[in-house]
C-alpha positions as CSV (number, residue, x, y, z in Angstrom):
1,M,0.0,0.1,0.0
2,N,1.0,3.6,-0.9
3,I,1.3,6.2,1.8
4,S,1.6,9.8,2.0
5,T,5.1,10.7,3.3
6,V,3.2,13.0,5.1
7,R,1.4,10.8,6.3
8,M,4.0,8.9,7.7
9,G,5.1,11.9,9.5
10,K,2.3,12.1,11.6
11,Y,2.2,8.5,12.4
12,L,6.0,9.2,13.4
13,L,5.5,12.7,15.5
14,F,2.9,11.2,17.0
15,F,4.6,8.2,18.3
16,A,7.7,10.7,19.3
17,L,6.0,12.9,20.9
18,L,4.0,10.2,22.7
19,G,7.4,8.6,23.4
20,C,9.0,11.9,25.1
21,C,5.7,11.6,27.5
22,L,6.0,8.3,28.9
23,T,9.6,8.8,29.5
24,V,8.8,11.9,31.3
25,T,6.0,10.7,33.4
26,S,7.1,6.3,33.3
27,G,8.2,7.7,37.3
28,H,4.6,7.5,38.4
29,I,3.9,4.5,37.5
30,T,4.6,1.7,39.6
31,I,4.3,-2.1,39.9
32,G,4.4,-4.8,42.4
33,A,1.0,-5.7,43.2
34,E,0.3,-9.4,44.0
35,E,0.3,-11.4,41.3
36,P,-3.4,-12.6,40.2
37,V,-5.4,-16.1,39.9
38,F,-8.4,-17.6,38.9
39,P,-11.4,-16.5,40.3
40,T,-13.2,-19.8,39.5
41,E,-12.3,-23.3,38.2
42,S,-11.5,-23.1,34.5
43,S,-11.9,-25.8,32.3
44,Y,-10.5,-26.4,28.7
45,V,-11.6,-29.1,25.9
46,D,-9.7,-30.0,22.9
47,V,-8.4,-26.5,22.3
48,E,-5.3,-25.0,20.6
49,L,-2.8,-23.8,23.3
50,R,-1.8,-20.5,21.9
51,E,-5.7,-20.2,22.5
52,I,-5.3,-20.8,25.9
53,F,-2.9,-18.9,26.4
54,R,-4.0,-15.3,25.1
55,D,-6.9,-16.9,27.9
56,L,-4.6,-17.0,30.8
57,A,-3.2,-13.5,29.4
58,E,-6.2,-11.6,30.0
59,T,-7.2,-13.3,33.1
60,G,-3.3,-12.9,34.1
61,R,-3.7,-9.1,33.1
62,F,-0.4,-9.1,31.0
63,R,0.6,-10.0,27.4
64,V,1.7,-12.7,25.8
65,L,3.2,-13.2,22.5
66,F,4.8,-16.5,20.0
67,A,8.2,-16.7,19.2
68,N,7.4,-19.3,16.7
69,R,4.4,-20.9,15.5
70,F,3.1,-23.7,16.8
71,Q,0.0,-26.1,16.3
72,K,-0.8,-28.0,20.0
73,R,-3.8,-28.7,21.6
74,A,-4.7,-29.3,25.4
75,T,-7.9,-30.3,27.5
76,M,-6.4,-29.5,31.4
77,I,-8.0,-28.2,34.5
78,I,-7.2,-25.3,36.2
79,A,-8.0,-24.8,40.2
80,A,-9.6,-21.7,41.4
81,G,-7.3,-19.9,42.9
82,A,-4.0,-20.6,41.1
83,P,-1.9,-18.3,40.5
84,V,-2.3,-17.1,36.9
85,K,1.4,-16.2,36.2
86,K,3.2,-20.0,37.8
87,T,0.2,-21.7,36.1
88,T,1.7,-20.2,31.9
89,A,5.1,-21.3,32.6
90,E,3.9,-25.3,34.1
91,I,2.0,-25.3,31.1
92,A,3.9,-24.4,28.7
93,A,7.0,-25.9,30.4
94,N,4.6,-29.3,30.9
95,H,4.5,-29.4,26.2
96,G,8.4,-28.6,25.6
97,L,8.1,-24.9,25.2
98,M,9.8,-21.9,27.6
99,L,8.0,-18.4,28.6
100,K,10.9,-15.3,28.9
101,W,9.6,-12.4,30.6
102,V,10.8,-9.3,28.4
103,N,9.7,-7.4,30.9
104,S,6.4,-7.2,33.4
105,T,3.5,-6.8,31.2
106,T,5.0,-9.1,29.0
107,A,5.6,-12.8,28.2
108,V,7.3,-14.7,25.0
109,I,6.7,-18.8,24.4
110,G,8.1,-20.0,22.1
111,D,10.9,-23.4,22.1
112,A,14.8,-22.6,22.5
113,S,16.1,-22.1,19.4
114,S,13.4,-18.9,18.7
115,L,13.7,-17.6,22.1
116,A,17.8,-17.5,21.5
117,E,16.9,-15.4,18.0
118,M,14.1,-12.8,18.8
119,N,14.7,-9.3,18.4
120,T,12.3,-7.1,20.8
121,S,14.4,-3.7,20.1
122,D,13.5,-3.1,16.8
123,I,11.3,-1.3,16.7
124,K,9.5,0.3,13.4
125,L,6.7,1.8,12.5
126,H,4.4,-0.5,10.1
127,I,1.1,0.4,8.3
128,L,-1.7,-2.4,7.7
129,P,-4.1,-1.7,5.5
130,L,-7.5,-3.5,6.8
131,Q,-10.4,-4.5,4.4
132,T,-13.5,-5.5,6.1
133,V,-12.9,-4.8,10.3
134,S,-12.9,-1.6,11.8
135,P,-9.9,-0.1,12.9
136,V,-11.2,0.8,16.2
137,T,-12.7,-3.5,17.1
138,M,-8.5,-4.7,15.5
139,A,-6.6,-1.6,17.6
140,E,-8.2,-3.2,20.6
141,V,-7.7,-6.5,19.5
142,L,-4.3,-5.8,18.7
143,E,-3.6,-4.4,22.9
144,A,-3.6,-8.2,23.4
145,V,0.4,-8.2,21.7
146,L,0.5,-4.2,22.0
147,P,-0.1,-1.0,24.5
148,S,-2.6,1.0,23.4
149,H,0.2,3.6,23.6
150,K,1.7,2.1,20.6
151,I,-1.5,1.9,18.2
152,R,-3.1,4.4,16.1
153,Y,-5.8,4.2,13.6
154,D,-6.6,5.7,10.5
155,F,-10.7,6.3,9.0
156,K,-9.7,7.4,5.8
157,G,-7.4,5.3,4.8
158,N,-9.1,2.7,6.7
159,N,-5.9,1.0,8.1
160,I,-3.4,0.9,11.9
161,A,0.3,1.9,12.5
162,V,1.9,0.2,15.1
163,M,5.3,1.2,16.6
164,A,6.5,-2.5,17.2
165,S,9.4,-5.0,17.0
166,S,9.5,-7.7,14.2
167,L,7.8,-10.1,16.6
168,E,5.4,-8.1,17.5
169,L,4.9,-7.4,14.2
170,E,3.8,-11.4,13.5
171,N,2.5,-12.0,16.2
172,I,-0.1,-8.6,15.4
173,K,-0.3,-10.0,11.3
174,E,-1.3,-13.6,12.5
175,L,-4.9,-11.6,14.7
176,V,-4.9,-9.0,11.5
177,E,-5.4,-12.7,9.0
178,R,-8.2,-13.9,11.7
179,W,-9.9,-10.9,12.1
180,D,-10.2,-9.4,8.9
181,R,-11.8,-11.5,7.2
182,E,-15.3,-12.2,6.0
183,N,-16.8,-13.9,8.7
184,P,-20.0,-16.8,8.6
185,V,-23.2,-16.5,11.1
186,I,-23.4,-18.5,12.9
187,T,-26.4,-20.5,14.7
188,V,-26.4,-22.6,17.0
189,E,-29.3,-25.9,17.3
190,V,-30.3,-25.7,20.9
191,E,-31.9,-29.2,22.7
192,V,-33.2,-29.5,26.6
193,V,-33.3,-33.1,27.1
194,E,-33.8,-36.1,29.7
195,V,-31.9,-38.5,29.6
196,T,-31.1,-41.8,32.1
197,L,-28.4,-42.5,34.0
198,D,-27.8,-45.7,32.3
199,F,-27.9,-43.5,29.2
200,L,-24.8,-41.2,30.7
201,R,-23.2,-44.4,32.0
202,E,-23.1,-45.7,28.0
203,L,-21.7,-42.5,26.8
204,G,-18.1,-42.5,28.2
205,I,-19.8,-39.9,31.6
206,K,-18.7,-41.4,34.5
207,N,-20.5,-40.5,38.0
208,P,-24.0,-38.8,36.0
209,A,-25.7,-38.4,39.2
210,S,-23.2,-35.8,39.7
211,P,-24.8,-32.5,40.3
212,Q,-21.1,-31.2,39.2
213,M,-21.6,-29.4,35.7
214,K,-19.1,-30.7,32.9
215,A,-19.1,-29.4,29.1
216,Y,-18.0,-33.0,26.9
217,P,-17.2,-32.6,22.8
218,L,-19.1,-35.3,21.2
219,P,-16.8,-37.3,18.6
220,E,-19.4,-38.2,15.2
221,K,-20.1,-41.9,16.6
222,L,-20.9,-40.8,20.2
223,A,-23.4,-38.0,18.3
224,A,-25.6,-40.2,16.0
225,M,-25.6,-42.6,19.2
226,I,-27.3,-40.0,21.0
227,A,-29.7,-38.7,17.5
228,E,-30.9,-42.9,17.5
229,D,-31.6,-42.7,20.9
230,T,-35.6,-42.8,21.0
231,E,-35.9,-43.2,25.1
232,K,-34.8,-39.5,25.7
233,N,-36.7,-37.0,26.7
234,S,-36.6,-33.7,24.7
235,L,-37.8,-31.3,26.6
236,A,-37.1,-27.6,24.7
237,R,-36.0,-26.9,21.0
238,H,-34.2,-23.4,19.9
239,E,-32.0,-22.2,17.0
240,T,-30.1,-19.1,18.0
241,R,-28.0,-17.0,15.3
242,N,-24.7,-15.3,16.6
243,L,-22.1,-14.1,15.1
244,N,-19.0,-13.9,15.3
245,N,-17.4,-13.3,18.7
246,R,-20.9,-12.5,20.5
247,E,-21.9,-12.8,23.4
248,G,-25.1,-15.1,23.7
249,N,-27.2,-16.0,26.9
250,L,-29.9,-18.9,26.8
251,F,-32.1,-19.4,29.5
252,F,-34.8,-21.6,30.8
253,G,-35.8,-20.6,34.3
254,D,-38.0,-18.6,35.8
255,R,-37.9,-15.6,36.8
256,I,-39.1,-14.6,40.6
257,P,-38.7,-12.0,43.3
258,G,-36.0,-12.3,46.0
259,V,-38.2,-11.4,48.7
260,S,-40.6,-13.6,50.5
261,E,-44.5,-13.0,51.2
262,K,-43.5,-12.9,54.4
263,Q,-41.4,-10.2,53.9
264,M,-43.1,-8.4,51.5
265,A,-46.2,-8.4,53.7
266,T,-43.9,-6.8,56.9
267,T,-41.5,-4.3,55.4
268,T,-42.4,-1.3,53.0
269,G,-40.5,0.7,50.7
270,Y,-38.4,-2.0,49.4
271,Q,-37.4,-3.0,45.9
272,I,-37.5,-6.3,44.5
273,D,-33.7,-8.6,43.2
274,Y,-35.2,-11.0,40.7
275,I,-33.8,-14.8,41.1
276,D,-33.1,-16.1,38.1
277,V,-34.1,-20.1,38.9
278,G,-33.1,-22.8,36.6
279,T,-30.1,-23.0,34.2
280,T,-28.6,-20.1,32.6
281,V,-25.5,-20.4,29.9
282,D,-23.5,-17.4,28.7
283,Y,-21.6,-18.1,25.5
284,R,-20.1,-16.6,22.6
285,F,-18.1,-18.8,19.8
286,K,-15.4,-17.9,18.3
287,F,-14.0,-18.7,14.6
288,I,-10.2,-19.2,13.9
289,P,-9.5,-19.9,10.2
290,H,-7.3,-22.4,10.0
291,Q,-6.8,-25.3,6.6
292,E,-10.1,-26.5,8.5
293,D,-12.5,-23.9,10.0
294,E,-12.8,-24.0,13.7
295,L,-14.5,-22.5,16.6
296,L,-13.7,-21.5,20.0
297,L,-16.8,-21.5,23.0
298,E,-15.9,-19.9,25.5
299,L,-18.8,-20.9,28.2
300,L,-20.4,-20.1,31.6
301,A,-22.9,-22.0,32.8
302,K,-25.3,-22.0,36.0
303,V,-27.7,-23.5,38.0
304,E,-28.9,-21.7,40.3
305,M,-32.2,-22.5,42.7
306,V,-33.5,-21.5,45.7
307,T,-33.9,-23.4,49.3
308,G,-36.1,-22.8,52.6
309,P,-38.3,-19.9,53.3
310,N,-35.7,-17.3,52.9
311,L,-35.2,-18.3,49.8
312,D,-32.1,-18.3,49.7
313,P,-30.2,-19.3,46.8
314,V,-28.0,-22.3,45.6
315,R,-25.8,-22.3,43.2
316,R,-23.1,-23.6,40.8
317,E,-21.8,-23.1,37.6
318,L,-19.1,-23.8,35.3
319,R,-16.9,-21.9,33.2
320,A,-14.5,-23.9,30.1
321,T,-13.4,-22.9,26.8
322,V,-13.8,-25.5,24.1
323,G,-12.7,-26.1,20.8
324,L,-15.3,-27.5,18.2
325,V,-15.2,-28.1,14.8
326,P,-18.5,-26.7,13.0
327,E,-21.9,-29.3,13.5
328,Q,-19.9,-30.8,15.9
329,T,-21.9,-31.0,19.2
330,I,-21.2,-30.8,22.3
331,I,-23.3,-32.3,25.8
332,I,-23.7,-29.9,29.2
333,T,-24.3,-32.1,31.9
334,G,-25.3,-31.2,35.6
335,V,-27.6,-29.0,34.5
336,L,-31.3,-28.7,36.5
337,K,-33.0,-32.0,36.8
338,R,-36.2,-32.8,38.1
339,T,-35.6,-33.7,41.4
340,E,-34.5,-30.5,42.4
341,Y,-37.3,-28.8,40.4
342,L,-39.6,-30.4,42.9
343,Q,-37.6,-29.6,45.4
344,M,-38.2,-26.1,44.7
345,K,-41.6,-26.4,44.0
346,T,-43.5,-25.1,47.3
347,P,-47.0,-23.9,47.4
348,S,-46.2,-20.5,48.3
349,Y,-43.9,-20.7,45.1
350,E,-45.2,-21.8,41.5
351,F,-42.5,-22.4,38.4
352,P,-44.6,-21.6,35.4
353,F,-41.5,-22.7,33.0
354,L,-39.7,-24.4,34.7
355,G,-43.7,-27.0,35.3
356,S,-44.5,-27.0,31.5
357,L,-40.9,-28.1,30.4
358,F,-40.8,-31.0,33.5
359,A,-44.0,-31.6,32.2
360,A,-44.0,-34.4,30.0
361,T,-42.0,-37.5,32.1
362,N,-39.0,-39.8,30.7
363,G,-40.8,-43.0,30.9
364,D,-41.2,-45.0,33.4
365,A,-38.0,-43.6,35.0
366,Q,-38.0,-42.7,38.6
367,P,-37.2,-39.0,39.2
368,D,-33.8,-40.0,40.6
369,E,-33.0,-42.1,38.0
370,V,-32.8,-39.7,35.2
371,A,-30.7,-36.1,34.2
372,T,-31.4,-32.9,32.1
373,V,-28.7,-32.0,29.5
374,I,-28.2,-29.4,27.3
375,F,-26.9,-30.3,23.9
376,L,-25.4,-27.2,21.5
377,T,-24.1,-27.9,17.8
378,P,-23.3,-25.1,16.3
379,S,-22.8,-24.4,12.4
380,F,-22.5,-22.4,9.8
381,Q,-24.3,-19.7,7.1
382,K,-21.9,-18.4,4.3
383,N,-23.6,-15.7,3.1
384,A,-27.3,-13.9,3.2
385,E,-28.7,-15.8,0.1
386,K,-29.0,-18.8,3.0
387,T,-31.0,-16.8,5.3
388,A,-33.0,-15.0,3.0
389,G,-35.5,-18.4,3.0
390,R,-35.7,-18.2,6.7
391,Q,-39.3,-17.9,7.3
392,D,-39.3,-19.3,10.7
393,S,-35.7,-16.6,12.3
394,P,-37.2,-13.7,14.1
395,Q,-34.2,-12.0,12.5
396,A,-34.6,-13.6,9.2
397,E,-35.2,-9.9,7.7
398,A,-31.9,-8.7,9.5
399,G,-28.6,-8.9,7.3
400,P,-26.1,-11.3,8.8
401,D,-23.1,-9.1,8.3
402,L,-25.0,-6.5,10.7
403,E,-23.7,-5.9,14.1
404,P,-26.9,-6.0,16.1
405,E,-26.8,-3.6,18.9
406,P,-24.0,-4.1,22.5
407,L,-26.7,-5.8,24.6
408,K,-26.3,-9.9,25.6
409,P,-29.8,-11.2,23.6
410,A,-31.9,-13.2,25.5
411,V,-33.6,-16.6,24.8
412,S,-36.1,-18.2,26.2
413,L,-36.4,-21.3,25.9
414,V,-40.4,-22.6,25.0
415,P,-40.8,-26.6,25.7
416,E,-41.9,-28.2,24.0
417,A,-45.4,-29.4,25.7
418,A,-46.8,-25.5,25.4
419,S,-49.2,-24.8,22.8
420,E,-50.2,-22.3,20.7
421,V,-46.8,-20.1,22.0
422,Q,-45.6,-16.9,19.8
423,T,-42.4,-16.3,18.9
424,V,-42.0,-12.5,19.0
425,S,-38.3,-9.9,19.0
426,E,-40.1,-8.8,21.9
427,V,-41.0,-9.2,24.9
428,P,-40.7,-9.1,29.3
429,A,-37.8,-10.7,29.9
430,V,-39.7,-13.2,32.1
431,S,-41.8,-15.0,29.0
432,L,-41.3,-18.2,28.5
433,V,-40.7,-17.3,24.9
434,P,-38.0,-16.8,22.6
435,V,-35.9,-13.2,22.3
436,V,-33.2,-12.4,20.1
437,P,-30.6,-9.9,19.6
438,E,-32.4,-6.6,18.2
439,I,-30.6,-5.4,14.8
440,P,-30.2,-1.6,15.5
441,E,-33.5,0.3,13.1
442,G,-32.1,1.0,9.6
443,A,-29.9,-2.2,9.6
444,G,-30.5,-4.3,6.7
445,K,-32.5,-4.6,3.3
446,E,-36.0,-3.5,3.4
447,R,-36.1,-3.8,7.2
448,K,-39.8,-3.6,8.8
449,D,-40.6,-2.5,12.6
450,T,-43.0,-3.5,14.5
451,P,-46.1,-2.0,14.3
452,K,-47.3,0.3,16.8
453,A,-50.3,-1.2,17.0
454,N,-49.0,-4.3,18.2
455,T,-47.6,-2.7,21.6
456,T,-49.6,-0.7,24.4
457,D,-47.1,2.0,25.9
458,I,-47.8,1.3,30.6
459,P,-46.0,3.8,32.3
460,Y,-43.3,2.8,34.8
461,T,-41.5,4.6,37.8
462,V,-38.1,4.0,38.3
463,K,-36.7,2.6,41.5
464,K,-33.8,3.4,42.9
465,S,-31.0,2.3,41.2
466,E,-32.4,1.1,38.2
467,T,-30.6,1.5,34.9
468,L,-32.5,1.7,31.6
469,Y,-30.3,-1.5,30.8
470,G,-31.3,-3.4,33.9
471,I,-35.4,-2.2,33.0
472,A,-35.1,-2.8,29.7
473,K,-34.0,-6.8,30.1
474,K,-36.9,-7.1,32.7
475,F,-39.7,-5.5,30.1
476,G,-37.8,-7.6,27.0
477,V,-37.3,-4.8,25.2
478,S,-34.0,-3.5,24.0
479,V,-31.9,-0.3,25.4
480,Q,-32.8,2.0,21.6
481,Q,-36.3,1.6,22.5
482,L,-37.0,3.0,25.4
483,T,-34.4,5.6,24.0
484,I,-36.2,6.3,21.3
485,T,-40.0,6.3,22.9
486,N,-38.8,8.7,25.8
487,R,-36.3,10.5,24.1
488,L,-33.7,10.2,26.0
489,E,-30.3,12.1,25.2
490,N,-28.5,10.8,27.7
491,P,-29.9,7.6,28.3
492,G,-26.9,6.4,30.9
493,E,-28.6,8.9,32.9
494,I,-32.0,8.2,34.2
495,K,-33.7,9.6,38.0
496,A,-35.5,7.4,40.3
497,G,-39.1,8.1,40.6
498,A,-39.2,9.3,37.2
499,T,-41.7,7.7,34.8
500,L,-40.9,5.5,31.7
501,I,-43.2,4.3,28.9
502,I,-42.8,0.9,27.9
503,P,-43.4,-0.5,24.6
504,V,-45.0,-3.7,25.8
505,P,-46.0,-6.3,23.4
506,N,-50.2,-6.8,24.2
507,E,-49.9,-10.7,24.4
508,F,-49.0,-9.8,28.2
509,I,-51.6,-7.3,28.3
510,Y,-54.6,-7.8,31.7
511,T,-57.5,-5.8,31.4
512,V,-59.4,-6.4,34.9
513,K,-62.8,-8.0,35.4
514,T,-64.8,-7.5,37.6
515,N,-63.7,-9.0,41.1
516,E,-60.8,-9.7,39.6
517,T,-57.6,-9.4,42.7
518,L,-54.3,-8.8,42.5
519,W,-53.7,-12.2,44.8
520,R,-56.0,-13.8,42.5
521,L,-54.3,-13.1,39.1
522,A,-51.0,-14.1,40.7
523,K,-52.2,-17.0,41.4
524,R,-54.2,-17.5,38.3
525,Y,-50.5,-16.9,36.2
526,G,-48.3,-18.6,38.5
527,T,-46.4,-15.4,39.7
528,T,-46.7,-13.4,42.6
529,V,-48.7,-9.9,43.9
530,A,-44.8,-8.3,44.8
531,V,-43.5,-9.0,40.9
532,L,-46.7,-7.7,39.3
533,K,-46.6,-5.5,41.8
534,D,-42.9,-4.0,40.6
535,L,-44.3,-4.6,36.7
536,N,-47.3,-2.0,36.7
537,S,-45.0,0.2,39.6
538,L,-48.0,-0.6,41.7
539,A,-47.7,1.1,45.4
540,G,-50.1,-0.8,46.9
541,E,-52.7,-4.0,46.1
542,E,-55.7,-1.9,44.9
543,I,-56.6,-2.6,41.1
544,K,-59.6,-1.5,39.1
545,V,-61.8,-2.8,37.0
546,G,-60.9,-1.9,33.1
547,Q,-57.6,-1.0,34.5
548,K,-54.4,-2.4,32.3
549,L,-51.3,-4.8,33.8
550,V,-48.5,-6.4,32.7
551,L,-48.1,-9.7,33.2
552,P,-44.9,-11.6,33.6
553,V,-46.3,-14.6,30.9
554,A,-49.0,-14.5,27.8
555,A,-52.4,-13.0,29.1
556,A,-53.6,-16.6,27.7
557,K,-51.0,-19.1,29.5
558,I,-53.4,-19.5,32.6
559,A,-50.9,-22.2,35.3
560,N,-54.0,-21.7,38.0
561,P,-57.1,-22.3,36.1
562,Q,-59.5,-22.5,38.8
563,F,-58.9,-19.0,40.0
């Protein structure tokens, strides 16, 4: 690429001045804080070793360079509390590699000969042209190799400039090669299944009754064996579409207030915090182009339950990174199972979603003889033409190569036992229907906005410490919708006591009839008075005939018709 002398001079002047400033202020930099440790147990399953080292470096807040390119894969579990830097050196040694610290924040990993020949002093200005990736995004990625003050990007020229040594440049080129390309849309088939413990033993899973959460990538033979099994009880299915390196979220369960009815009766002026009872899977797929395409799956799965009259929370979780190829299935064990749901179910608290999820039994098997697992199967969609005909996809109208709003997409799985469930793109966060990440307004071709006639504007009073994101998550709408509807100039600053207009889908609006009370409605829809009061900003329990209320589930989904 031809770079003008003027532009080159500007880059050099910038880095020269910045270097002078750093030299003057370097005396204020202090090093010597305690070495970071792993906050929780971390699992890596069939992951390329370089990706493990990069993840360790991010956790330990240091940069890592590779003196030579090596193709090694590993499976390991790192205990919580393990010192990150020491663990990194031990892993390198266990795989015939060496680690050398260039300074307190940069480590180099390689074999003996490459470390002996590496050069970190030949620092020069390098300008790299970009094709598809944003210069800002690329600059953030390159901070894994260089400190931010050595990186500068140019929007007009669509390039990025770095002050780097030859060793750093080789690592930079590898990252640019990975990121500066057209990435596929990743479609993930999700299935929640109830299987017998004997079936899990046949798959080779030891101690299948253990509540500990684990992730296993399945070989093709075992995946075929699962597909042919006629005794498994499929509880829920869903399909979601994801962009490369974007966070996603799967949740099957119920959101309940974290305060008991007894506590509410004796407390005034409280703010309700909700507990997501069930199984949540936060995930992120990273596309890694090699000779054969590969996906890196980062998982944070957790099960949350409540026990006792005070709703004491109980949690277990899994943090794992798994290497996969497209269309390879991964199984997650240790998710919320039937016996745990039955233990939580009480007259005071009903769980509409979990009750519907576990409505179908697994043949003659006893509850303590079965376990619940999740299957995730990712595949690629290379271009928009492949998705144009997908009428069942909530995002079919949006171009797959467009970036969604930077919010975590929430997906609630629909039990197969549920009937007449509609798939919509905007629903309350406690609903039982799928929710997909919304594409910003104007994105994609021929985008169609949700008709105003399908929603009802409901006033909502902002409570202390609430944020716009939290309110949007509560009602299942986007921050962008709330910002536009309420004409907010600064969405980051909303005040307690302010009234917001929430565009709630009509299927979650209920009109109060004669002789109905808040208590009866709560029982009818399997929720609590506290939830209804919170969603509708009610100070007391008095409601009037004709009043419109927001429900946590669709009005057609009656849990207890006797009320």
